N, CA, C and O atoms as a GROMACS GRO file, in nm:
protein
  412
    1MET      N    1  -0.810   1.910   1.945
    1MET     CA    2  -0.762   1.900   2.091
    1MET      C    3  -0.881   1.808   2.134
    1MET      O    4  -0.862   1.696   2.181
    2LYS      N    5  -1.010   1.863   2.114
    2LYS     CA    6  -1.129   1.794   2.174
    2LYS      C    7  -1.120   1.640   2.122
    2LYS      O    8  -1.158   1.551   2.199
    3ARG      N    9  -1.069   1.605   1.989
    3ARG     CA   10  -1.083   1.487   1.934
    3ARG      C   11  -0.966   1.384   2.032
    3ARG      O   12  -0.986   1.266   2.064
    4ILE      N   13  -0.860   1.458   2.061
    4ILE     CA   14  -0.734   1.364   2.102
    4ILE      C   15  -0.806   1.343   2.238
    4ILE      O   16  -0.786   1.230   2.282
    5THR      N   17  -0.879   1.417   2.310
    5THR     CA   18  -0.904   1.418   2.434
    5THR      C   19  -1.023   1.306   2.448
    5THR      O   20  -1.045   1.243   2.551
    6SER      N   21  -1.086   1.296   2.340
    6SER     CA   22  -1.201   1.172   2.313
    6SER      C   23  -1.131   1.031   2.295
    6SER      O   24  -1.176   0.927   2.344
    7VAL      N   25  -1.029   1.040   2.227
    7VAL     CA   26  -0.932   0.927   2.198
    7VAL      C   27  -0.893   0.873   2.320
    7VAL      O   28  -0.916   0.757   2.351
    8LEU      N   29  -0.812   0.983   2.417
    8LEU     CA   30  -0.768   0.923   2.544
    8LEU      C   31  -0.867   0.881   2.626
    8LEU      O   32  -0.839   0.776   2.683
    9LEU      N   33  -0.982   0.930   2.655
    9LEU     CA   34  -1.083   0.893   2.738
    9LEU      C   35  -1.125   0.765   2.690
    9LEU      O   36  -1.137   0.674   2.772
   10SER      N   37  -1.152   0.743   2.555
   10SER     CA   38  -1.199   0.593   2.499
   10SER      C   39  -1.083   0.506   2.550
   10SER      O   40  -1.108   0.414   2.628
   11ALA      N   41  -0.962   0.529   2.513
   11ALA     CA   42  -0.863   0.445   2.567
   11ALA      C   43  -0.858   0.411   2.700
   11ALA      O   44  -0.830   0.295   2.732
   12LEU      N   45  -0.885   0.509   2.794
   12LEU     CA   46  -0.894   0.486   2.933
   12LEU      C   47  -0.997   0.388   2.988
   12LEU      O   48  -0.987   0.299   3.072
   13LEU      N   49  -1.114   0.437   2.904
   13LEU     CA   50  -1.234   0.331   2.939
   13LEU      C   51  -1.193   0.185   2.898
   13LEU      O   52  -1.211   0.090   2.974
   14LEU      N   53  -1.139   0.174   2.778
   14LEU     CA   54  -1.095   0.052   2.728
   14LEU      C   55  -0.986  -0.020   2.837
   14LEU      O   56  -0.974  -0.143   2.837
   15ALA      N   57  -0.918   0.055   2.918
   15ALA     CA   58  -0.831  -0.007   2.996
   15ALA      C   59  -0.906  -0.049   3.127
   15ALA      O   60  -0.869  -0.154   3.181
   16GLY      N   61  -0.995   0.015   3.176
   16GLY     CA   62  -1.078   0.005   3.276
   16GLY      C   63  -1.144  -0.144   3.260
   16GLY      O   64  -1.138  -0.231   3.347
   17LEU      N   65  -1.210  -0.158   3.129
   17LEU     CA   66  -1.285  -0.282   3.095
   17LEU      C   67  -1.168  -0.380   3.090
   17LEU      O   68  -1.179  -0.477   3.165
   18ALA      N   69  -1.054  -0.373   3.014
   18ALA     CA   70  -0.955  -0.469   3.001
   18ALA      C   71  -0.909  -0.527   3.158
   18ALA      O   72  -0.893  -0.647   3.182
   19SER      N   73  -0.893  -0.418   3.256
   19SER     CA   74  -0.858  -0.478   3.366
   19SER      C   75  -0.945  -0.548   3.453
   19SER      O   76  -0.907  -0.576   3.566
   20GLY      N   77  -1.077  -0.582   3.406
   20GLY     CA   78  -1.172  -0.642   3.468
   20GLY      C   79  -1.255  -0.574   3.595
   20GLY      O   80  -1.322  -0.634   3.679
   21CYS      N   81  -1.231  -0.427   3.586
   21CYS     CA   82  -1.280  -0.365   3.702
   21CYS      C   83  -1.235  -0.386   3.843
   21CYS      O   84  -1.309  -0.368   3.939
   22SER      N   85  -1.123  -0.422   3.851
   22SER     CA   86  -1.056  -0.497   3.972
   22SER      C   87  -1.029  -0.376   4.073
   22SER      O   88  -1.003  -0.268   4.022
   23SER      N   89  -1.032  -0.384   4.185
   23SER     CA   90  -0.978  -0.277   4.270
   23SER      C   91  -0.850  -0.282   4.282
   23SER      O   92  -0.794  -0.177   4.314
   24ASN      N   93  -0.770  -0.403   4.260
   24ASN     CA   94  -0.635  -0.373   4.281
   24ASN      C   95  -0.569  -0.350   4.139
   24ASN      O   96  -0.559  -0.442   4.059
   25LYS      N   97  -0.529  -0.234   4.114
   25LYS     CA   98  -0.496  -0.175   3.997
   25LYS      C   99  -0.339  -0.202   3.985
   25LYS      O  100  -0.259  -0.158   4.067
   26GLU      N  101  -0.304  -0.280   3.874
   26GLU     CA  102  -0.160  -0.309   3.839
   26GLU      C  103  -0.149  -0.209   3.735
   26GLU      O  104  -0.233  -0.161   3.659
   27LYS      N  105   0.019  -0.182   3.753
   27LYS     CA  106   0.077  -0.096   3.664
   27LYS      C  107   0.081  -0.174   3.515
   27LYS      O  108   0.127  -0.284   3.484
   28MET      N  109   0.031  -0.099   3.456
   28MET     CA  110   0.049  -0.166   3.292
   28MET      C  111   0.218  -0.169   3.273
   28MET      O  112   0.295  -0.100   3.340
   29VAL      N  113   0.254  -0.253   3.179
   29VAL     CA  114   0.379  -0.286   3.148
   29VAL      C  115   0.395  -0.327   3.005
   29VAL      O  116   0.329  -0.417   2.954
   30LEU      N  117   0.491  -0.252   2.939
   30LEU     CA  118   0.501  -0.285   2.790
   30LEU      C  119   0.586  -0.422   2.773
   30LEU      O  120   0.689  -0.464   2.826
   31ASP      N  121   0.500  -0.470   2.679
   31ASP     CA  122   0.565  -0.620   2.644
   31ASP      C  123   0.714  -0.600   2.567
   31ASP      O  124   0.736  -0.516   2.479
   32LYS      N  125   0.796  -0.680   2.611
   32LYS     CA  126   0.941  -0.677   2.556
   32LYS      C  127   0.959  -0.700   2.418
   32LYS      O  128   1.072  -0.698   2.371
   33LYS      N  129   0.845  -0.726   2.336
   33LYS     CA  130   0.870  -0.749   2.203
   33LYS      C  131   0.854  -0.614   2.127
   33LYS      O  132   0.888  -0.604   2.009
   34HIS      N  133   0.797  -0.503   2.202
   34HIS     CA  134   0.786  -0.362   2.134
   34HIS      C  135   0.945  -0.273   2.161
   34HIS      O  136   1.026  -0.303   2.249
   35LYS      N  137   0.957  -0.181   2.080
   35LYS     CA  138   1.053  -0.090   2.111
   35LYS      C  139   1.014  -0.018   2.225
   35LYS      O  140   0.894  -0.007   2.250
   36PRO      N  141   1.117   0.041   2.311
   36PRO     CA  142   1.089   0.088   2.444
   36PRO      C  143   1.021   0.239   2.421
   36PRO      O  144   1.054   0.320   2.334
   37LEU      N  145   0.929   0.253   2.509
   37LEU     CA  146   0.870   0.398   2.513
   37LEU      C  147   0.966   0.518   2.497
   37LEU      O  148   1.066   0.532   2.568
   38PRO      N  149   0.929   0.606   2.397
   38PRO     CA  150   1.049   0.716   2.383
   38PRO      C  151   1.041   0.821   2.502
   38PRO      O  152   0.937   0.828   2.567
   39ASP      N  153   1.133   0.891   2.528
   39ASP     CA  154   1.127   1.003   2.641
   39ASP      C  155   1.025   1.090   2.621
   39ASP      O  156   0.987   1.144   2.725
   40TYR      N  157   0.967   1.123   2.520
   40TYR     CA  158   0.835   1.211   2.526
   40TYR      C  159   0.723   1.135   2.603
   40TYR      O  160   0.634   1.197   2.660
   41VAL      N  161   0.730   1.018   2.603
   41VAL     CA  162   0.629   0.953   2.655
   41VAL      C  163   0.660   0.918   2.824
   41VAL      O  164   0.579   0.924   2.916
   42LEU      N  165   0.777   0.888   2.828
   42LEU     CA  166   0.828   0.854   2.959
   42LEU      C  167   0.809   0.993   3.029
   42LEU      O  168   0.742   0.991   3.132
   43ASN      N  169   0.856   1.104   2.990
   43ASN     CA  170   0.843   1.240   3.055
   43ASN      C  171   0.691   1.282   3.080
   43ASN      O  172   0.668   1.387   3.139
   44SER      N  173   0.581   1.196   3.032
   44SER     CA  174   0.452   1.236   3.032
   44SER      C  175   0.387   1.177   3.173
   44SER      O  176   0.456   1.121   3.259
   45THR      N  177   0.240   1.199   3.185
   45THR     CA  178   0.188   1.154   3.278
   45THR      C  179   0.178   0.990   3.277
   45THR      O  180   0.220   0.926   3.181
   46GLU      N  181   0.123   0.934   3.382
   46GLU     CA  182   0.100   0.784   3.384
   46GLU      C  183   0.002   0.759   3.297
   46GLU      O  184   0.003   0.655   3.231
   47LYS      N  185  -0.098   0.851   3.284
   47LYS     CA  186  -0.216   0.815   3.194
   47LYS      C  187  -0.160   0.804   3.027
   47LYS      O  188  -0.194   0.726   2.939
   48VAL      N  189  -0.084   0.890   3.023
   48VAL     CA  190  -0.025   0.884   2.866
   48VAL      C  191   0.061   0.769   2.836
   48VAL      O  192   0.074   0.725   2.722
   49GLN      N  193   0.125   0.716   2.953
   49GLN     CA  194   0.232   0.624   2.900
   49GLN      C  195   0.111   0.500   2.906
   49GLN      O  196   0.115   0.416   2.816
   50GLU      N  197   0.021   0.491   2.996
   50GLU     CA  198  -0.051   0.370   3.004
   50GLU      C  199  -0.138   0.374   2.850
   50GLU      O  200  -0.158   0.268   2.790
   51THR      N  201  -0.176   0.480   2.805
   51THR     CA  202  -0.246   0.484   2.680
   51THR      C  203  -0.145   0.445   2.548
   51THR      O  204  -0.188   0.386   2.448
   52TYR      N  205  -0.020   0.484   2.564
   52TYR     CA  206   0.102   0.422   2.462
   52TYR      C  207   0.099   0.272   2.486
   52TYR      O  208   0.097   0.205   2.383
   53ILE      N  209   0.098   0.212   2.592
   53ILE     CA  210   0.104   0.081   2.630
   53ILE      C  211  -0.019  -0.003   2.574
   53ILE      O  212  -0.012  -0.114   2.522
   54MET      N  213  -0.127   0.069   2.594
   54MET     CA  214  -0.256   0.009   2.548
   54MET      C  215  -0.267  -0.011   2.391
   54MET      O  216  -0.311  -0.113   2.338
   55ALA      N  217  -0.222   0.100   2.327
   55ALA     CA  218  -0.202   0.096   2.208
   55ALA      C  219  -0.112  -0.010   2.130
   55ALA      O  220  -0.132  -0.041   2.012
   56SER      N  221  -0.015  -0.060   2.205
   56SER     CA  222   0.062  -0.154   2.184
   56SER      C  223  -0.006  -0.305   2.197
   56SER      O  224   0.004  -0.398   2.117
   57LYS      N  225  -0.068  -0.301   2.301
   57LYS     CA  226  -0.152  -0.454   2.344
   57LYS      C  227  -0.278  -0.458   2.247
   57LYS      O  228  -0.316  -0.571   2.218
   58TYR      N  229  -0.344  -0.355   2.196
   58TYR     CA  230  -0.456  -0.355   2.135
   58TYR      C  231  -0.465  -0.250   1.994
   58TYR      O  232  -0.540  -0.155   1.974
   59PRO      N  233  -0.380  -0.297   1.926
   59PRO     CA  234  -0.362  -0.220   1.794
   59PRO      C  235  -0.470  -0.236   1.689
   59PRO      O  236  -0.494  -0.158   1.597
   60GLN      N  237  -0.536  -0.359   1.721
   60GLN     CA  238  -0.658  -0.382   1.621
   60GLN      C  239  -0.775  -0.287   1.649
   60GLN      O  240  -0.851  -0.237   1.565
   61VAL      N  241  -0.777  -0.267   1.802
   61VAL     CA  242  -0.898  -0.175   1.844
   61VAL      C  243  -0.876  -0.023   1.785
   61VAL      O  244  -0.956   0.037   1.714
   62LEU      N  245  -0.751   0.025   1.830
   62LEU     CA  246  -0.725   0.157   1.786
   62LEU      C  247  -0.739   0.175   1.594
   62LEU      O  248  -0.785   0.274   1.537
   63ALA      N  249  -0.696   0.074   1.541
   63ALA     CA  250  -0.693   0.084   1.410
   63ALA      C  251  -0.825   0.087   1.348
   63ALA      O  252  -0.841   0.144   1.240
   64SER      N  253  -0.924   0.027   1.414
   64SER     CA  254  -1.060   0.031   1.385
   64SER      C  255  -1.116   0.165   1.406
   64SER      O  256  -1.221   0.184   1.346
   65VAL      N  257  -1.067   0.272   1.484
   65VAL     CA  258  -1.120   0.414   1.514
   65VAL      C  259  -1.067   0.514   1.408
   65VAL      O  260  -0.947   0.542   1.413
   66PRO      N  261  -1.139   0.567   1.320
   66PRO     CA  262  -1.064   0.677   1.229
   66PRO      C  263  -1.037   0.784   1.315
   66PRO      O  264  -1.079   0.811   1.428
   67CYS      N  265  -0.949   0.849   1.229
   67CYS     CA  266  -0.858   0.956   1.288
   67CYS      C  267  -0.931   1.105   1.240
   67CYS      O  268  -0.936   1.132   1.120
   68TYR      N  269  -0.978   1.184   1.327
   68TYR     CA  270  -1.046   1.292   1.279
   68TYR      C  271  -0.946   1.439   1.350
   68TYR      O  272  -1.002   1.547   1.367
   69CYS      N  273  -0.836   1.426   1.376
   69CYS     CA  274  -0.760   1.519   1.399
   69CYS      C  275  -0.692   1.601   1.293
   69CYS      O  276  -0.621   1.698   1.317
   70GLY      N  277  -0.723   1.548   1.162
   70GLY     CA  278  -0.668   1.625   1.052
   70GLY      C  279  -0.534   1.572   1.004
   70GLY      O  280  -0.500   1.603   0.889
   71CYS      N  281  -0.450   1.493   1.079
   71CYS     CA  282  -0.325   1.443   1.062
   71CYS      C  283  -0.322   1.353   0.930
   71CYS      O  284  -0.216   1.331   0.871
   72TYR      N  285  -0.437   1.304   0.890
   72TYR     CA  286  -0.441   1.228   0.776
   72TYR      C  287  -0.405   1.300   0.651
   72TYR      O  288  -0.352   1.243   0.557
   73LYS      N  289  -0.434   1.426   0.651
   73LYS     CA  290  -0.384   1.498   0.501
   73LYS      C  291  -0.227   1.533   0.511
   73LYS      O  292  -0.155   1.522   0.413
   74GLU      N  293  -0.179   1.577   0.637
   74GLU     CA  294  -0.028   1.598   0.655
   74GLU      C  295   0.049   1.481   0.628
   74GLU      O  296   0.133   1.467   0.540
   75GLN      N  297  -0.001   1.377   0.738
   75GLN     CA  298   0.086   1.271   0.758
   75GLN      C  299   0.039   1.133   0.718
   75GLN      O  300   0.105   1.031   0.740
   76GLY      N  301  -0.070   1.135   0.665
   76GLY     CA  302  -0.134   0.992   0.596
   76GLY      C  303  -0.200   0.913   0.721
   76GLY      O  304  -0.212   0.791   0.717
   77HIS      N  305  -0.232   0.969   0.804
   77HIS     CA  306  -0.267   0.881   0.938
   77HIS      C  307  -0.420   0.853   0.888
   77HIS      O  308  -0.492   0.940   0.841
   78GLU      N  309  -0.456   0.722   0.907
   78GLU     CA  310  -0.591   0.665   0.863
   78GLU      C  311  -0.656   0.632   0.970
   78GLU      O  312  -0.779   0.637   0.961
   79SER      N  313  -0.596   0.589   1.101
   79SER     CA  314  -0.685   0.558   1.203
   79SER      C  315  -0.611   0.634   1.352
   79SER      O  316  -0.517   0.713   1.349
   80ASN      N  317  -0.666   0.596   1.446
   80ASN     CA  318  -0.599   0.658   1.598
   80ASN      C  319  -0.487   0.578   1.606
   80ASN      O  320  -0.394   0.626   1.672
   81LEU      N  321  -0.468   0.447   1.549
   81LEU     CA  322  -0.333   0.384   1.596
   81LEU      C  323  -0.229   0.477   1.540
   81LEU      O  324  -0.137   0.508   1.616
   82ASP      N  325  -0.232   0.524   1.418
   82ASP     CA  326  -0.134   0.605   1.349
   82ASP      C  327  -0.072   0.724   1.462
   82ASP      O  328   0.043   0.766   1.456
   83CYS      N  329  -0.164   0.764   1.552
   83CYS     CA  330  -0.120   0.892   1.635
   83CYS      C  331  -0.045   0.830   1.742
   83CYS      O  332   0.009   0.911   1.817
   84TYR      N  333  -0.023   0.683   1.773
   84TYR     CA  334   0.046   0.634   1.872
   84TYR      C  335   0.164   0.548   1.818
   84TYR      O  336   0.270   0.541   1.880
   85VAL      N  337   0.140   0.479   1.690
   85VAL     CA  338   0.248   0.378   1.634
   85VAL      C  339   0.263   0.418   1.493
   85VAL      O  340   0.178   0.423   1.404
   86ASP      N  341   0.401   0.449   1.490
   86ASP     CA  342   0.430   0.491   1.335
   86ASP      C  343   0.462   0.371   1.226
   86ASP      O  344   0.438   0.378   1.105
   87LYS      N  345   0.526   0.247   1.302
   87LYS     CA  346   0.540   0.118   1.238
   87LYS      C  347   0.518  -0.010   1.322
   87LYS      O  348   0.561  -0.018   1.437
   88LEU      N  349   0.461  -0.094   1.273
   88LEU     CA  350   0.436  -0.226   1.345
   88LEU      C  351   0.515  -0.339   1.249
   88LEU      O  352   0.503  -0.347   1.127
   89GLY      N  353   0.587  -0.414   1.323
   89GLY     CA  354   0.650  -0.518   1.262
   89GLY      C  355   0.588  -0.672   1.257
   89GLY      O  356   0.466  -0.682   1.255
   90PRO      N  357   0.645  -0.759   1.256
   90PRO     CA  358   0.593  -0.915   1.275
   90PRO      C  359   0.551  -0.922   1.420
   90PRO      O  360   0.610  -0.881   1.521
   91GLY      N  361   0.437  -0.981   1.407
   91GLY     CA  362   0.332  -1.006   1.537
   91GLY      C  363   0.320  -0.882   1.608
   91GLY      O  364   0.349  -0.865   1.727
   92ASN      N  365   0.272  -0.793   1.522
   92ASN     CA  366   0.228  -0.650   1.565
   92ASN      C  367   0.321  -0.578   1.685
   92ASN      O  368   0.278  -0.512   1.779
   93ALA      N  369   0.448  -0.607   1.657
   93ALA     CA  370   0.554  -0.552   1.749
   93ALA      C  371   0.574  -0.421   1.695
   93ALA      O  372   0.587  -0.400   1.575
   94VAL      N  373   0.579  -0.323   1.791
   94VAL     CA  374   0.606  -0.174   1.766
   94VAL      C  375   0.733  -0.144   1.757
   94VAL      O  376   0.813  -0.146   1.850
   95GLU      N  377   0.760  -0.109   1.617
   95GLU     CA  378   0.929  -0.099   1.575
   95GLU      C  379   0.935   0.054   1.562
   95GLU      O  380   1.047   0.101   1.544
   96GLU      N  381   0.826   0.143   1.569
   96GLU     CA  382   0.856   0.296   1.586
   96GLU      C  383   0.736   0.340   1.640
   96GLU      O  384   0.632   0.284   1.607
   97TRP      N  385   0.738   0.450   1.736
   97TRP     CA  386   0.639   0.534   1.800
   97TRP      C  387   0.606   0.661   1.734
   97TRP      O  388   0.695   0.720   1.671
   98ASP      N  389   0.504   0.702   1.741
   98ASP     CA  390   0.450   0.835   1.686
   98ASP      C  391   0.432   0.947   1.789
   98ASP      O  392   0.381   0.904   1.893
   99SER      N  393   0.455   1.056   1.791
   99SER     CA  394   0.440   1.148   1.882
   99SER      C  395   0.278   1.229   1.874
   99SER      O  396   0.227   1.299   1.961
  100MET      N  397   0.231   1.198   1.761
  100MET     CA  398   0.118   1.284   1.742
  100MET      C  399  -0.010   1.296   1.867
  100MET      O  400  -0.085   1.392   1.874
  101SER      N  401  -0.013   1.198   1.944
  101SER     CA  402  -0.100   1.204   2.048
  101SER      C  403  -0.055   1.267   2.174
  101SER      O  404  -0.126   1.279   2.274
  102ILE      N  405   0.079   1.309   2.161
  102ILE     CA  406   0.124   1.386   2.283
  102ILE      C  407   0.105   1.534   2.238
  102ILE      O  408   0.082   1.612   2.331
  103SER      N  409   0.111   1.587   2.114
  103SER     CA  410   0.080   1.716   2.083
  103SER      C  411  -0.042   1.776   2.083
  103SER      O  412  -0.053   1.895   2.052
   0.00000   0.00000   0.00000
């Protein structure tokens, strides 16, 4: 749980940096090339939704962060990206989401 919190905090920090630290906070929107967010994300907090959207916008960043939650043994996860995205298609379009980061 501690590791998931660290990942979420890192993602939120990345969101702050990506937004240019502006005071006019715009709601993050999922690009239409991605599969829509699943209900388990849409029924979560706004921060969780933003984190999933960030994972879709910056997959290379999350792919560079190793996964330490233990899911690599059971589910073959190799990076934090695997906790949000199950399958990427052409152009890094999300074809399948993963619920690991919710639990």
